[in-house]
mmCIF file as Biopython writes it, N, C-alpha, C and O atoms, coordinates in Angstrom:
data_model
#
loop_
_atom_site.group_PDB
_atom_site.id
_atom_site.type_symbol
_atom_site.label_atom_id
_atom_site.label_alt_id
_atom_site.label_comp_id
_atom_site.label_asym_id
_atom_site.label_entity_id
_atom_site.label_seq_id
_atom_site.pdbx_PDB_ins_code
_atom_site.Cartn_x
_atom_site.Cartn_y
_atom_site.Cartn_z
_atom_site.occupancy
_atom_site.B_iso_or_equiv
_atom_site.auth_seq_id
_atom_site.auth_asym_id
_atom_site.pdbx_PDB_model_num
ATOM 1   N N  . UNK A ? 1  ? -91.692 -35.228 5.597   1.0 0.0 1  A 1 
ATOM 2   C CA . UNK A ? 1  ? -91.957 -34.485 4.373   1.0 0.0 1  A 1 
ATOM 3   C C  . UNK A ? 1  ? -90.945 -33.356 4.186   1.0 0.0 1  A 1 
ATOM 4   O O  . UNK A ? 1  ? -90.498 -33.097 3.069   1.0 0.0 1  A 1 
ATOM 5   N N  . UNK A ? 2  ? -90.589 -32.698 5.265   1.0 0.0 2  A 1 
ATOM 6   C CA . UNK A ? 2  ? -89.621 -31.602 5.166   1.0 0.0 2  A 1 
ATOM 7   C C  . UNK A ? 2  ? -88.245 -32.131 4.754   1.0 0.0 2  A 1 
ATOM 8   O O  . UNK A ? 2  ? -87.522 -31.476 4.002   1.0 0.0 2  A 1 
ATOM 9   N N  . UNK A ? 3  ? -87.892 -33.311 5.248   1.0 0.0 3  A 1 
ATOM 10  C CA . UNK A ? 3  ? -86.593 -33.877 4.877   1.0 0.0 3  A 1 
ATOM 11  C C  . UNK A ? 3  ? -86.551 -34.204 3.387   1.0 0.0 3  A 1 
ATOM 12  O O  . UNK A ? 3  ? -85.533 -33.995 2.726   1.0 0.0 3  A 1 
ATOM 13  N N  . UNK A ? 4  ? -87.652 -34.712 2.870   1.0 0.0 4  A 1 
ATOM 14  C CA . UNK A ? 4  ? -87.706 -35.033 1.450   1.0 0.0 4  A 1 
ATOM 15  C C  . UNK A ? 4  ? -87.563 -33.772 0.603   1.0 0.0 4  A 1 
ATOM 16  O O  . UNK A ? 4  ? -86.828 -33.770 -0.384  1.0 0.0 4  A 1 
ATOM 17  N N  . UNK A ? 5  ? -88.259 -32.706 0.979   1.0 0.0 5  A 1 
ATOM 18  C CA . UNK A ? 5  ? -88.160 -31.460 0.228   1.0 0.0 5  A 1 
ATOM 19  C C  . UNK A ? 5  ? -86.753 -30.873 0.299   1.0 0.0 5  A 1 
ATOM 20  O O  . UNK A ? 5  ? -86.253 -30.345 -0.695  1.0 0.0 5  A 1 
ATOM 21  N N  . UNK A ? 6  ? -86.118 -30.958 1.452   1.0 0.0 6  A 1 
ATOM 22  C CA . UNK A ? 6  ? -84.753 -30.474 1.596   1.0 0.0 6  A 1 
ATOM 23  C C  . UNK A ? 6  ? -83.800 -31.294 0.732   1.0 0.0 6  A 1 
ATOM 24  O O  . UNK A ? 6  ? -82.932 -30.738 0.058   1.0 0.0 6  A 1 
ATOM 25  N N  . UNK A ? 7  ? -83.962 -32.604 0.751   1.0 0.0 7  A 1 
ATOM 26  C CA . UNK A ? 7  ? -83.120 -33.484 -0.058  1.0 0.0 7  A 1 
ATOM 27  C C  . UNK A ? 7  ? -83.325 -33.207 -1.551  1.0 0.0 7  A 1 
ATOM 28  O O  . UNK A ? 7  ? -82.357 -33.142 -2.308  1.0 0.0 7  A 1 
ATOM 29  N N  . UNK A ? 8  ? -84.573 -33.045 -1.972  1.0 0.0 8  A 1 
ATOM 30  C CA . UNK A ? 8  ? -84.854 -32.753 -3.379  1.0 0.0 8  A 1 
ATOM 31  C C  . UNK A ? 8  ? -84.274 -31.399 -3.778  1.0 0.0 8  A 1 
ATOM 32  O O  . UNK A ? 8  ? -83.744 -31.258 -4.880  1.0 0.0 8  A 1 
ATOM 33  N N  . UNK A ? 9  ? -84.366 -30.415 -2.910  1.0 0.0 9  A 1 
ATOM 34  C CA . UNK A ? 9  ? -83.792 -29.104 -3.209  1.0 0.0 9  A 1 
ATOM 35  C C  . UNK A ? 9  ? -82.282 -29.142 -3.343  1.0 0.0 9  A 1 
ATOM 36  O O  . UNK A ? 9  ? -81.713 -28.489 -4.217  1.0 0.0 9  A 1 
ATOM 37  N N  . UNK A ? 10 ? -81.632 -29.911 -2.473  1.0 0.0 10 A 1 
ATOM 38  C CA . UNK A ? 10 ? -80.172 -30.050 -2.551  1.0 0.0 10 A 1 
ATOM 39  C C  . UNK A ? 10 ? -79.782 -30.758 -3.845  1.0 0.0 10 A 1 
ATOM 40  O O  . UNK A ? 10 ? -78.812 -30.368 -4.494  1.0 0.0 10 A 1 
ATOM 41  N N  . UNK A ? 11 ? -80.525 -31.788 -4.224  1.0 0.0 11 A 1 
ATOM 42  C CA . UNK A ? 11 ? -80.238 -32.478 -5.480  1.0 0.0 11 A 1 
ATOM 43  C C  . UNK A ? 11 ? -80.409 -31.553 -6.683  1.0 0.0 11 A 1 
ATOM 44  O O  . UNK A ? 11 ? -79.603 -31.583 -7.612  1.0 0.0 11 A 1 
ATOM 45  N N  . UNK A ? 12 ? -81.444 -30.745 -6.665  1.0 0.0 12 A 1 
ATOM 46  C CA . UNK A ? 12 ? -81.664 -29.804 -7.762  1.0 0.0 12 A 1 
ATOM 47  C C  . UNK A ? 12 ? -80.536 -28.779 -7.827  1.0 0.0 12 A 1 
ATOM 48  O O  . UNK A ? 12 ? -80.069 -28.446 -8.916  1.0 0.0 12 A 1 
ATOM 49  N N  . UNK A ? 13 ? -80.097 -28.281 -6.688  1.0 0.0 13 A 1 
ATOM 50  C CA . UNK A ? 13 ? -78.998 -27.313 -6.678  1.0 0.0 13 A 1 
ATOM 51  C C  . UNK A ? 13 ? -77.699 -27.916 -7.185  1.0 0.0 13 A 1 
ATOM 52  O O  . UNK A ? 13 ? -76.980 -27.285 -7.960  1.0 0.0 13 A 1 
ATOM 53  N N  . UNK A ? 14 ? -77.392 -29.141 -6.751  1.0 0.0 14 A 1 
ATOM 54  C CA . UNK A ? 14 ? -76.181 -29.799 -7.240  1.0 0.0 14 A 1 
ATOM 55  C C  . UNK A ? 14 ? -76.284 -30.083 -8.741  1.0 0.0 14 A 1 
ATOM 56  O O  . UNK A ? 14 ? -75.311 -29.906 -9.474  1.0 0.0 14 A 1 
ATOM 57  N N  . UNK A ? 15 ? -77.438 -30.513 -9.192  1.0 0.0 15 A 1 
ATOM 58  C CA . UNK A ? 15 ? -77.617 -30.766 -10.617 1.0 0.0 15 A 1 
ATOM 59  C C  . UNK A ? 15 ? -77.483 -29.499 -11.449 1.0 0.0 15 A 1 
ATOM 60  O O  . UNK A ? 15 ? -76.878 -29.521 -12.520 1.0 0.0 15 A 1 
ATOM 61  N N  . UNK A ? 16 ? -78.040 -28.403 -10.966 1.0 0.0 16 A 1 
ATOM 62  C CA . UNK A ? 16 ? -77.931 -27.128 -11.671 1.0 0.0 16 A 1 
ATOM 63  C C  . UNK A ? 16 ? -76.485 -26.644 -11.719 1.0 0.0 16 A 1 
ATOM 64  O O  . UNK A ? 16 ? -76.020 -26.162 -12.752 1.0 0.0 16 A 1 
ATOM 65  N N  . UNK A ? 17 ? -75.778 -26.774 -10.597 1.0 0.0 17 A 1 
ATOM 66  C CA . UNK A ? 17 ? -74.371 -26.366 -10.563 1.0 0.0 17 A 1 
ATOM 67  C C  . UNK A ? 17 ? -73.540 -27.226 -11.505 1.0 0.0 17 A 1 
ATOM 68  O O  . UNK A ? 17 ? -72.664 -26.705 -12.197 1.0 0.0 17 A 1 
ATOM 69  N N  . UNK A ? 18 ? -73.791 -28.518 -11.547 1.0 0.0 18 A 1 
ATOM 70  C CA . UNK A ? 18 ? -73.057 -29.409 -12.449 1.0 0.0 18 A 1 
ATOM 71  C C  . UNK A ? 18 ? -73.349 -29.071 -13.899 1.0 0.0 18 A 1 
ATOM 72  O O  . UNK A ? 18 ? -72.437 -29.052 -14.725 1.0 0.0 18 A 1 
ATOM 73  N N  . UNK A ? 19 ? -74.611 -28.804 -14.222 1.0 0.0 19 A 1 
ATOM 74  C CA . UNK A ? 19 ? -75.000 -28.486 -15.585 1.0 0.0 19 A 1 
ATOM 75  C C  . UNK A ? 19 ? -74.367 -27.173 -16.044 1.0 0.0 19 A 1 
ATOM 76  O O  . UNK A ? 19 ? -73.918 -27.061 -17.184 1.0 0.0 19 A 1 
ATOM 77  N N  . UNK A ? 20 ? -74.333 -26.185 -15.157 1.0 0.0 20 A 1 
ATOM 78  C CA . UNK A ? 20 ? -73.756 -24.898 -15.535 1.0 0.0 20 A 1 
ATOM 79  C C  . UNK A ? 20 ? -72.246 -24.971 -15.705 1.0 0.0 20 A 1 
ATOM 80  O O  . UNK A ? 20 ? -71.690 -24.254 -16.537 1.0 0.0 20 A 1 
ATOM 81  N N  . UNK A ? 21 ? -71.573 -25.814 -14.941 1.0 0.0 21 A 1 
ATOM 82  C CA . UNK A ? 21 ? -70.122 -25.897 -15.071 1.0 0.0 21 A 1 
ATOM 83  C C  . UNK A ? 21 ? -69.703 -26.743 -16.256 1.0 0.0 21 A 1 
ATOM 84  O O  . UNK A ? 21 ? -68.647 -26.487 -16.833 1.0 0.0 21 A 1 
ATOM 85  N N  . UNK A ? 22 ? -70.486 -27.744 -16.646 1.0 0.0 22 A 1 
ATOM 86  C CA . UNK A ? 22 ? -70.097 -28.584 -17.772 1.0 0.0 22 A 1 
ATOM 87  C C  . UNK A ? 22 ? -70.518 -27.985 -19.100 1.0 0.0 22 A 1 
ATOM 88  O O  . UNK A ? 22 ? -69.968 -28.372 -20.131 1.0 0.0 22 A 1 
ATOM 89  N N  . UNK A ? 23 ? -71.466 -27.061 -19.126 1.0 0.0 23 A 1 
ATOM 90  C CA . UNK A ? 23 ? -71.964 -26.474 -20.360 1.0 0.0 23 A 1 
ATOM 91  C C  . UNK A ? 23 ? -71.357 -25.103 -20.612 1.0 0.0 23 A 1 
ATOM 92  O O  . UNK A ? 23 ? -72.009 -24.229 -21.182 1.0 0.0 23 A 1 
ATOM 93  N N  . UNK A ? 24 ? -70.124 -24.914 -20.194 1.0 0.0 24 A 1 
ATOM 94  C CA . UNK A ? 24 ? -69.483 -23.619 -20.348 1.0 0.0 24 A 1 
ATOM 95  C C  . UNK A ? 24 ? -68.939 -23.465 -21.760 1.0 0.0 24 A 1 
ATOM 96  O O  . UNK A ? 24 ? -68.389 -24.410 -22.326 1.0 0.0 24 A 1 
ATOM 97  N N  . UNK A ? 25 ? -69.093 -22.269 -22.332 1.0 0.0 25 A 1 
ATOM 98  C CA . UNK A ? 25 ? -68.573 -22.006 -23.669 1.0 0.0 25 A 1 
ATOM 99  C C  . UNK A ? 25 ? -67.074 -21.734 -23.660 1.0 0.0 25 A 1 
ATOM 100 O O  . UNK A ? 25 ? -66.419 -21.853 -24.695 1.0 0.0 25 A 1 
ATOM 101 N N  . UNK A ? 26 ? -66.527 -21.373 -22.511 1.0 0.0 26 A 1 
ATOM 102 C CA . UNK A ? 26 ? -65.119 -20.988 -22.454 1.0 0.0 26 A 1 
ATOM 103 C C  . UNK A ? 26 ? -64.185 -22.166 -22.693 1.0 0.0 26 A 1 
ATOM 104 O O  . UNK A ? 26 ? -63.142 -22.006 -23.327 1.0 0.0 26 A 1 
ATOM 105 N N  . UNK A ? 27 ? -64.539 -23.330 -22.202 1.0 0.0 27 A 1 
ATOM 106 C CA . UNK A ? 27 ? -63.634 -24.468 -22.299 1.0 0.0 27 A 1 
ATOM 107 C C  . UNK A ? 27 ? -64.168 -25.561 -23.220 1.0 0.0 27 A 1 
ATOM 108 O O  . UNK A ? 27 ? -63.755 -26.717 -23.118 1.0 0.0 27 A 1 
ATOM 109 N N  . UNK A ? 28 ? -65.067 -25.209 -24.102 1.0 0.0 28 A 1 
ATOM 110 C CA . UNK A ? 28 ? -65.648 -26.199 -24.995 1.0 0.0 28 A 1 
ATOM 111 C C  . UNK A ? 28 ? -65.133 -25.951 -26.410 1.0 0.0 28 A 1 
ATOM 112 O O  . UNK A ? 28 ? -65.628 -25.048 -27.085 1.0 0.0 28 A 1 
ATOM 113 N N  . UNK A ? 29 ? -64.143 -26.733 -26.885 1.0 0.0 29 A 1 
ATOM 114 C CA . UNK A ? 29 ? -63.616 -26.483 -28.223 1.0 0.0 29 A 1 
ATOM 115 C C  . UNK A ? 29 ? -64.535 -26.968 -29.338 1.0 0.0 29 A 1 
ATOM 116 O O  . UNK A ? 29 ? -64.273 -26.675 -30.504 1.0 0.0 29 A 1 
ATOM 117 N N  . UNK A ? 30 ? -65.588 -27.690 -29.028 1.0 0.0 30 A 1 
ATOM 118 C CA . UNK A ? 30 ? -66.440 -28.252 -30.058 1.0 0.0 30 A 1 
ATOM 119 C C  . UNK A ? 30 ? -67.503 -27.323 -30.591 1.0 0.0 30 A 1 
ATOM 120 O O  . UNK A ? 30 ? -68.092 -27.614 -31.632 1.0 0.0 30 A 1 
ATOM 121 N N  . UNK A ? 31 ? -67.771 -26.232 -29.935 1.0 0.0 31 A 1 
ATOM 122 C CA . UNK A ? 31 ? -68.812 -25.340 -30.421 1.0 0.0 31 A 1 
ATOM 123 C C  . UNK A ? 31 ? -69.046 -24.198 -29.470 1.0 0.0 31 A 1 
ATOM 124 O O  . UNK A ? 31 ? -68.293 -24.000 -28.516 1.0 0.0 31 A 1 
ATOM 125 N N  . UNK A ? 32 ? -70.071 -23.465 -29.728 1.0 0.0 32 A 1 
ATOM 126 C CA . UNK A ? 32 ? -70.368 -22.320 -28.884 1.0 0.0 32 A 1 
ATOM 127 C C  . UNK A ? 32 ? -69.557 -21.110 -29.306 1.0 0.0 32 A 1 
ATOM 128 O O  . UNK A ? 32 ? -69.233 -20.954 -30.483 1.0 0.0 32 A 1 
ATOM 129 N N  . UNK A ? 33 ? -69.235 -20.269 -28.364 1.0 0.0 33 A 1 
ATOM 130 C CA . UNK A ? 33 ? -68.464 -19.071 -28.655 1.0 0.0 33 A 1 
ATOM 131 C C  . UNK A ? 33 ? -66.995 -19.435 -28.751 1.0 0.0 33 A 1 
ATOM 132 O O  . UNK A ? 33 ? -66.388 -19.842 -27.761 1.0 0.0 33 A 1 
ATOM 133 N N  . UNK A ? 34 ? -66.425 -19.295 -29.926 1.0 0.0 34 A 1 
ATOM 134 C CA . UNK A ? 34 ? -65.032 -19.651 -30.123 1.0 0.0 34 A 1 
ATOM 135 C C  . UNK A ? 34 ? -64.268 -18.436 -30.628 1.0 0.0 34 A 1 
ATOM 136 O O  . UNK A ? 34 ? -64.857 -17.490 -31.152 1.0 0.0 34 A 1 
ATOM 137 N N  . UNK A ? 35 ? -62.958 -18.473 -30.463 1.0 0.0 35 A 1 
ATOM 138 C CA . UNK A ? 35 ? -62.110 -17.408 -30.971 1.0 0.0 35 A 1 
ATOM 139 C C  . UNK A ? 35 ? -62.110 -17.452 -32.495 1.0 0.0 35 A 1 
ATOM 140 O O  . UNK A ? 35 ? -62.100 -18.537 -33.077 1.0 0.0 35 A 1 
ATOM 141 N N  . UNK A ? 36 ? -62.122 -16.284 -33.154 1.0 0.0 36 A 1 
ATOM 142 C CA . UNK A ? 36 ? -62.061 -16.298 -34.603 1.0 0.0 36 A 1 
ATOM 143 C C  . UNK A ? 36 ? -60.684 -16.747 -35.084 1.0 0.0 36 A 1 
ATOM 144 O O  . UNK A ? 36 ? -59.670 -16.446 -34.454 1.0 0.0 36 A 1 
ATOM 145 N N  . UNK A ? 37 ? -60.655 -17.459 -36.187 1.0 0.0 37 A 1 
ATOM 146 C CA . UNK A ? 37 ? -59.371 -17.897 -36.735 1.0 0.0 37 A 1 
ATOM 147 C C  . UNK A ? 37 ? -58.874 -16.852 -37.721 1.0 0.0 37 A 1 
ATOM 148 O O  . UNK A ? 37 ? -59.651 -16.280 -38.486 1.0 0.0 37 A 1 
ATOM 149 N N  . UNK A ? 38 ? -57.576 -16.614 -37.692 1.0 0.0 38 A 1 
ATOM 150 C CA . UNK A ? 38 ? -56.972 -15.638 -38.583 1.0 0.0 38 A 1 
ATOM 151 C C  . UNK A ? 38 ? -56.602 -16.320 -39.897 1.0 0.0 38 A 1 
ATOM 152 O O  . UNK A ? 38 ? -55.906 -17.336 -39.911 1.0 0.0 38 A 1 
ATOM 153 N N  . UNK A ? 39 ? -57.077 -15.749 -40.989 1.0 0.0 39 A 1 
ATOM 154 C CA . UNK A ? 39 ? -56.819 -16.306 -42.308 1.0 0.0 39 A 1 
ATOM 155 C C  . UNK A ? 39 ? -55.807 -15.409 -43.006 1.0 0.0 39 A 1 
ATOM 156 O O  . UNK A ? 39 ? -56.032 -14.203 -43.113 1.0 0.0 39 A 1 
ATOM 157 N N  . UNK A ? 40 ? -54.691 -15.970 -43.486 1.0 0.0 40 A 1 
ATOM 158 C CA . UNK A ? 40 ? -53.704 -15.123 -44.159 1.0 0.0 40 A 1 
ATOM 159 C C  . UNK A ? 40 ? -54.227 -14.606 -45.500 1.0 0.0 40 A 1 
ATOM 160 O O  . UNK A ? 40 ? -54.884 -15.334 -46.244 1.0 0.0 40 A 1 
ATOM 161 N N  . UNK A ? 41 ? -53.929 -13.356 -45.795 1.0 0.0 41 A 1 
ATOM 162 C CA . UNK A ? 41 ? -54.337 -12.728 -47.045 1.0 0.0 41 A 1 
ATOM 163 C C  . UNK A ? 41 ? -53.091 -12.594 -47.914 1.0 0.0 41 A 1 
ATOM 164 O O  . UNK A ? 41 ? -52.121 -11.963 -47.496 1.0 0.0 41 A 1 
ATOM 165 N N  . UNK A ? 42 ? -53.096 -13.173 -49.114 1.0 0.0 42 A 1 
ATOM 166 C CA . UNK A ? 42 ? -51.904 -13.071 -49.964 1.0 0.0 42 A 1 
ATOM 167 C C  . UNK A ? 42 ? -51.703 -11.636 -50.447 1.0 0.0 42 A 1 
ATOM 168 O O  . UNK A ? 42 ? -52.652 -10.959 -50.842 1.0 0.0 42 A 1 
ATOM 169 N N  . UNK A ? 43 ? -50.453 -11.191 -50.406 1.0 0.0 43 A 1 
ATOM 170 C CA . UNK A ? 43 ? -50.095 -9.843  -50.854 1.0 0.0 43 A 1 
ATOM 171 C C  . UNK A ? 43 ? -49.323 -9.945  -52.150 1.0 0.0 43 A 1 
ATOM 172 O O  . UNK A ? 43 ? -48.601 -10.911 -52.396 1.0 0.0 43 A 1 
ATOM 173 N N  . UNK A ? 44 ? -49.491 -8.923  -52.975 1.0 0.0 44 A 1 
ATOM 174 C CA . UNK A ? 44 ? -48.772 -8.916  -54.255 1.0 0.0 44 A 1 
ATOM 175 C C  . UNK A ? 44 ? -47.333 -8.495  -54.030 1.0 0.0 44 A 1 
ATOM 176 O O  . UNK A ? 44 ? -47.050 -7.617  -53.215 1.0 0.0 44 A 1 
ATOM 177 N N  . UNK A ? 45 ? -46.420 -9.134  -54.765 1.0 0.0 45 A 1 
ATOM 178 C CA . UNK A ? 45 ? -45.017 -8.782  -54.619 1.0 0.0 45 A 1 
ATOM 179 C C  . UNK A ? 45 ? -44.625 -7.591  -55.502 1.0 0.0 45 A 1 
ATOM 180 O O  . UNK A ? 45 ? -43.603 -6.951  -55.255 1.0 0.0 45 A 1 
ATOM 181 N N  . UNK A ? 46 ? -45.433 -7.289  -56.531 1.0 0.0 46 A 1 
ATOM 182 C CA . UNK A ? 46 ? -45.142 -6.113  -57.377 1.0 0.0 46 A 1 
ATOM 183 C C  . UNK A ? 46 ? -46.418 -5.312  -57.536 1.0 0.0 46 A 1 
ATOM 184 O O  . UNK A ? 46 ? -47.508 -5.882  -57.572 1.0 0.0 46 A 1 
ATOM 185 N N  . UNK A ? 47 ? -46.294 -3.982  -57.632 1.0 0.0 47 A 1 
ATOM 186 C CA . UNK A ? 47 ? -47.497 -3.128  -57.761 1.0 0.0 47 A 1 
ATOM 187 C C  . UNK A ? 47 ? -48.154 -3.262  -59.124 1.0 0.0 47 A 1 
ATOM 188 O O  . UNK A ? 47 ? -47.511 -3.602  -60.117 1.0 0.0 47 A 1 
ATOM 189 N N  . UNK A ? 48 ? -49.443 -2.986  -59.145 1.0 0.0 48 A 1 
ATOM 190 C CA . UNK A ? 48 ? -50.191 -3.041  -60.404 1.0 0.0 48 A 1 
ATOM 191 C C  . UNK A ? 48 ? -49.866 -1.830  -61.263 1.0 0.0 48 A 1 
ATOM 192 O O  . UNK A ? 48 ? -49.529 -0.761  -60.754 1.0 0.0 48 A 1 
ATOM 193 N N  . UNK A ? 49 ? -49.973 -2.013  -62.562 1.0 0.0 49 A 1 
ATOM 194 C CA . UNK A ? 49 ? -49.839 -0.866  -63.436 1.0 0.0 49 A 1 
ATOM 195 C C  . UNK A ? 49 ? -48.974 -1.018  -64.558 1.0 0.0 49 A 1 
ATOM 196 O O  . UNK A ? 49 ? -48.812 -0.084  -65.343 1.0 0.0 49 A 1 
#
């Protein structure tokens, strides 16, 4: 029984570590926290007036 619990605990730890490393926002370009994109703002070539 102790061996089974140890084996199950190791499997849970490996599964948790795998889940946390694959679900990272830093290296996921499809979503999550992403860098903001810079949008160019057109400027007038002559002043108003």
